[in-house]
C-alpha positions in Angstrom: 128.1 98.4 128.7 130.4 100.5 130.8 129.5 102.1 134.2 129.5 105.5 132.5 127.1 104.2 129.7 124.8 102.6 132.3 124.6 105.6 134.4 123.8 107.8 131.3 121.1 105.5 130.1 119.6 105.2 133.6 119.4 109.1 133.8 118.0 109.5 130.4 115.3 106.9 131.1 114.1 108.6 134.3 111.6 110.9 132.5 109.9 107.8 131.0 110.0 106.0 134.4 108.2 109.0 135.8 105.8 109.3 132.8 104.7 105.6 132.9 104.2 105.3 136.8 100.5 104.7 137.4 99.6 104.3 133.8 97.7 101.3 132.4 99.3 99.2 129.8 97.7 96.3 128.0 100.3 93.7 126.7 99.3 91.0 124.1 101.4 88.0 124.2 100.6 85.4 121.5 101.2 81.7 122.2 104.2 81.9 119.8 105.6 84.5 122.1 105.3 82.4 125.1 106.9 79.4 123.4 109.8 81.5 122.3 113.2 81.0 123.8 113.4 84.8 124.9 110.1 84.6 126.8 112.0 84.3 130.2 113.6 87.6 129.6 110.2 89.2 128.6 108.8 88.0 131.9 111.7 89.7 133.7 110.9 92.9 131.9 107.1 92.7 132.7 108.1 92.3 136.3 110.3 95.2 136.2 107.3 97.4 134.9 105.2 96.2 137.6 107.9 97.3 140.2 108.1 100.6 138.6 104.3 101.2 139.2 102.9 100.4 135.9 99.4 99.0 136.0 99.4 95.8 133.7 97.0 93.7 131.9 98.3 90.6 130.1 96.3 89.1 127.3 97.7 85.7 126.0 96.8 83.6 123.0 97.4 79.8 122.8 97.3 79.1 118.9 100.4 77.0 118.5 99.7 75.1 121.8 96.2 74.3 120.7 97.5 73.2 117.3 99.9 70.7 119.0 97.0 69.1 120.9 94.8 68.9 117.8 97.6 67.3 115.7 98.1 64.7 118.6 94.5 63.8 118.5 94.2 63.9 114.8 91.5 66.4 114.7 91.3 68.5 111.5 90.7 72.3 111.7 89.9 74.9 109.2 90.0 78.6 109.1 87.3 81.0 107.9 88.1 84.8 107.5 91.1 84.2 110.0 88.8 82.7 112.7 89.1 78.9 113.6 85.8 77.0 113.2 85.6 75.7 116.7 83.8 72.3 117.2 83.4 70.9 120.7 86.5 68.8 120.3 88.4 71.7 119.3 87.2 73.8 122.0 88.4 71.2 124.4 92.0 71.4 123.0 91.9 75.2 123.3 90.6 75.2 126.9 93.6 72.8 127.8 96.0 75.0 126.1 94.8 78.1 127.9 94.8 76.5 131.2 98.4 75.1 130.8 99.7 78.5 129.6 97.8 80.3 132.4 99.4 78.1 135.0 102.9 78.5 133.4 102.5 82.4 133.2 101.5 82.5 136.9 104.4 80.3 137.8 107.0 82.3 135.9 105.6 85.6 137.4 105.8 84.0 140.9 109.5 83.4 140.7 111.6 85.1 143.3 115.1 83.3 143.2 118.1 85.1 144.5 120.6 86.5 141.8 117.6 86.8 139.3 115.8 89.8 138.1 112.6 88.4 139.8 114.1 88.3 143.3 112.0 90.2 145.8 109.3 91.1 143.1 106.3 89.4 144.9 104.0 89.8 142.0 100.2 89.2 142.5 98.4 87.6 139.3 94.6 87.4 139.0 92.5 86.2 136.2 88.7 85.5 135.9 85.6 85.8 133.9 86.1 89.5 132.9 85.3 88.9 129.2 81.8 88.3 128.1 81.3 86.7 124.5 78.6 85.5 122.2 78.7 83.0 119.4 79.7 84.3 115.9 77.0 81.9 114.6 77.0 81.2 110.8 79.4 83.3 108.8 78.9 83.2 105.1 77.2 79.9 105.3 79.7 78.3 107.6 78.6 77.4 111.2 81.5 78.8 113.3 80.5 76.6 116.4 82.2 77.7 119.6 84.1 80.6 117.9 83.0 83.7 119.6 82.9 87.5 119.4 83.5 89.8 122.3 80.5 91.5 123.9 81.8 93.2 127.0 84.9 93.7 129.1 84.3 94.1 132.8 86.7 97.1 133.0 85.5 98.1 136.5 86.3 94.8 137.9 89.8 94.9 136.3 90.4 98.5 137.4 89.7 97.4 141.1 92.4 94.7 140.9 94.8 97.2 139.2 94.4 99.5 142.1 95.6 96.8 144.3 98.8 96.5 142.2 97.8 93.1 140.7 98.7 92.2 137.2 95.5 91.1 135.5 95.8 88.0 133.2 93.3 87.5 130.4 93.3 84.7 127.8 91.6 84.2 124.3 88.5 82.8 126.0 85.3 84.5 126.7 82.2 83.3 128.6 78.5 83.9 128.2 75.6 84.5 130.6 74.4 81.1 129.9 77.6 79.6 130.9 79.3 78.7 127.7 82.8 79.2 126.8 83.9 80.7 123.4 87.2 80.7 121.5 88.1 84.4 120.8 91.0 86.2 119.0 93.6 87.3 121.5 94.0 90.4 119.3 90.4 91.2 119.7 90.6 90.6 123.5 93.6 92.9 123.9 92.1 95.7 121.7 88.8 95.7 123.3 90.2 95.5 126.8 92.6 98.5 126.0 89.7 100.6 124.7 87.4 99.6 127.6 90.0 100.4 130.2 91.0 103.7 128.4 94.5 102.3 128.6 97.5 104.5 128.0 99.2 101.9 125.8 98.4 98.8 124.0 101.8 96.8 123.3 101.6 94.0 120.8 104.4 91.4 120.6 105.0 89.8 117.2 107.9 87.9 115.5 108.9 91.1 113.6 110.7 94.1 115.1 108.0 96.4 113.6 107.1 97.9 110.4 109.5 98.7 107.7 109.4 101.1 104.8 110.3 100.3 101.1 113.9 100.9 101.8 113.8 98.4 104.7 114.2 101.0 107.4 112.3 100.6 110.5 109.4 103.2 110.9 109.4 104.2 114.6 106.2 105.9 114.2 103.0 105.3 112.1 99.9 107.2 112.0 96.7 105.0 112.6 95.2 105.9 109.2 98.4 104.8 107.5 98.4 101.5 109.5 94.8 100.8 108.5 95.9 101.3 104.9 98.7 98.8 105.4 96.6 96.1 106.8 95.4 95.1 103.3 98.9 95.2 102.1 100.1 92.7 104.7 97.2 90.2 104.4 98.5 87.0 103.0 95.3 86.0 100.9 92.5 88.4 101.3 90.4 86.8 98.5 90.7 83.3 100.2 88.6 82.9 103.6 90.6 79.5 104.0 93.9 81.3 104.2 95.1 83.1 107.5 96.0 86.7 107.6 99.5 87.4 108.2 100.6 88.2 111.7 101.7 91.9 110.8 98.2 92.4 109.3 96.5 91.2 112.5 98.8 93.5 114.7 98.4 96.5 112.6 94.7 96.1 112.4 94.5 95.7 116.3 96.8 98.8 116.8 94.8 101.1 114.3 91.5 100.1 116.0 92.7 100.7 119.3 94.0 104.3 118.3 90.9 105.1 116.4 88.9 104.3 119.5 90.9 106.4 122.1 94.0 104.5 122.9 96.8 107.2 122.7 99.7 104.8 121.7 100.1 101.3 120.3 103.5 99.6 120.0 104.5 96.7 117.8 107.7 95.0 119.2 109.4 91.7 118.7 109.2 88.9 121.3 112.3 87.4 119.8 114.4 90.4 120.7 115.8 90.6 124.2 115.0 93.9 125.9 112.5 95.1 123.2 109.9 96.0 125.8 112.4 98.1 127.9 114.0 99.7 124.9 110.5 100.7 123.4 109.3 102.3 126.6 112.5 103.9 128.1 114.2 105.3 125.3 113.4 108.1 123.0 113.2 106.2 119.8 112.4 102.8 121.0 113.0 99.5 119.4 109.7 98.9 117.4 106.9 100.8 115.6 104.5 103.0 117.5 101.1 103.6 116.0 99.5 106.9 117.1 96.5 108.8 116.2 98.4 112.0 116.0 102.1 112.4 115.6 104.0 112.7 118.9 106.6 114.8 117.2 105.4 118.3 116.5 106.7 121.7 115.4 105.2 124.4 117.8 106.0 127.9 119.3 108.5 127.7 122.1 107.6 128.6 125.8 109.7 129.4 128.9 109.8 125.8 129.8 111.7 125.0 126.7 114.7 127.1 127.5 116.6 124.3 129.1 116.0 121.9 126.2 117.2 124.6 123.7 120.4 125.4 125.6 121.2 121.6 125.7 120.5 121.3 121.9 122.5 124.5 120.7 125.5 124.0 123.1 127.4 121.6 120.9 126.9 124.0 117.9 128.1 127.0 120.0 131.2 124.9 120.9 132.1 124.5 117.3 131.4 128.1 116.5 128.5 127.3 114.2 126.0 129.3 116.4 126.5 132.4 118.4 126.5 131.8 122.2 123.2 132.6 123.9 122.9 132.8 127.7 119.8 131.5 129.4 118.9 135.1 130.3 119.0 136.0 126.7 116.9 132.9 125.5 114.4 133.6 128.3 113.9 137.2 127.1 113.7 136.1 123.4 111.8 132.8 123.8 108.8 134.1 122.0 110.8 134.4 118.7 111.6 130.7 118.8 109.9 127.7 117.3 110.8 124.2 118.4 110.5 120.6 117.2 109.4 118.5 120.1 109.6 114.6 120.2 107.9 112.9 123.2 108.7 115.9 125.5 112.4 116.6 124.3 113.4 119.4 122.2 115.2 118.0 119.2 115.1 121.2 116.9 114.8 124.8 117.1 114.9 128.2 115.0 114.0 131.9 115.7 112.5 134.7 113.7 113.3 138.2 114.2 111.2 140.6 112.2 112.3 144.0 111.0 108.9 145.2 110.1 109.9 148.6 108.7 111.8 146.9 106.0 109.4 143.9 105.7 112.3 141.5 106.4 112.8 138.7 108.8 116.0 137.2 110.3 116.1 133.4 110.5 118.3 132.5 113.3 119.6 129.8 115.6 118.6 126.9 113.3 119.5 123.7 115.1 118.6 120.0 114.8 119.8 117.4 117.4 122.5 115.4 115.7 120.7 112.0 116.3 117.6 113.4 114.4 119.1 115.0 111.2 117.2 113.9 108.2 113.7 113.1 108.2 113.0 116.6 106.9 112.8 118.2 110.2 114.9 121.1 109.2 112.4 121.7 106.3 109.5 121.5 108.6 111.0 124.2 110.9 111.8 126.3 107.9 108.1 126.0 106.6 106.9 127.0 110.1 109.1 130.1 110.2 108.2 131.1 106.7 104.4 130.7 107.4 105.0 133.0 110.5 106.8 135.5 108.6 104.0 135.7 105.9 101.6 136.2 108.7 103.6 139.1 110.0 103.5 140.7 106.5 107.3 140.1 105.8 108.4 139.8 102.2 111.9 138.3 102.6 113.9 136.2 105.0 117.7 136.5 105.6 120.1 134.4 107.5 123.7 134.8 108.7 125.9 131.6 108.5 129.4 130.6 108.6 129.2 126.8 108.1 125.9 125.7 106.6 125.5 127.9 103.5 124.8 124.9 101.2 121.7 123.9 103.3 120.1 127.3 102.8 121.0 127.6 99.2 119.3 124.3 98.5 116.2 125.7 100.0 116.0 128.9 97.8 118.3 131.3 99.7 120.8 133.4 97.5 124.0 135.0 98.5 123.7 138.8 99.2 125.7 141.8 100.1 125.8 143.2 103.7 124.3 146.4 102.3 121.0 144.5 101.9 120.7 143.8 105.7 118.3 146.1 107.6 120.1 148.9 109.1 119.6 147.9 112.6 121.2 144.5 111.8 124.0 145.9 109.7 125.0 148.0 112.7 125.4 144.9 114.9 127.3 142.8 112.2 130.2 140.9 113.7 133.0 141.3 111.2 135.2 138.9 113.3 132.7 136.0 112.5 132.4 137.1 108.9 129.2 135.5 108.5 127.8 135.1 104.9 124.6 136.7 104.0 121.8 134.9 102.3 118.3 136.1 101.3 115.1 134.3 100.3 111.9 135.9 99.0 108.7 134.9 100.4 105.9 134.1 97.9 
């Protein structure tokens, strides 16, 4: 990356730095994520988040590390509805694996070597008995042993530590008031912790980059209700309780549950991809799949605070002569005529409606979509919003003047027309030098 590219990236990331400061993120790292060769980079990125003022809770699993210990001792295991049936011998191996990983995580987050990203970080880590659990008991006739389910998360205790700028470290172990230890699902601990803390984000690390559609394209955003439907699709063998659910199904279920219970945004990113955490959090489109209760891209009426964003959006099109130049003063005076597409706080599309009520005609003007976001039917959504607004005003037809994008309007029901069909007021202002073509569309 050149110096110029780095400076531009840093400048564009500053709104996200400001937005994330003081927010609470719960990060779930599976045992596979910790064992991956890229984990050292992930630790560096976690340290950077802490340095930027993000309140962090790390939840880690230990499945592959426990499996290694079980195989070494010749202990057979079985799964039932994606839960390990945990005998006393198995629980001992799980506790050993969790203890080792906790020590490793604390050691990695304590590094401060010169010439490394951790230099001067001075991160404080705290863990404890914040998770209260109870036994699952007998499930479909199978005694689950020391397999547990989460009862309560001590969110007040965790918040007090977060207020002290400490990273709270939780594992897949839970504790009962009677002093027993239970083996839990790391996904369940992460989800219930995020909900209890009313966290701003739940970030789930998996082996995949995110969720892809039928064409193989990454879906950067997924509604929680859609994620819930996809869970069944990604399950490996739903009809066989002895077979594990796929990793993707588990992560989707965790994300959907968290969103449905109040966590605004959940992210599915890859622990194998260097920089995935930073790219997801500090760039507009991220590098994984974000699961949300409601879309964070919306079409809405513009307000005075959008003027700067609209100016930035239309400037390239004005330079090419596609749009007529508009000054800041003009936009400020006409802002009530505009509708915008907002994506995570940035204006990526706009259009304006100017009604001529005497003729029951409306002008569609200043239609623009950010070059990086063309496609995805954003222009159609803008047009639908403008048409709905025009109908509300009692208008019967829309017209548009264009020099370069006639085909787009024709494909959406506009037809070429003569200048004489323009409202008298607009006809008097027609710029013969631009020689714009006129297109009309009737409103049903």
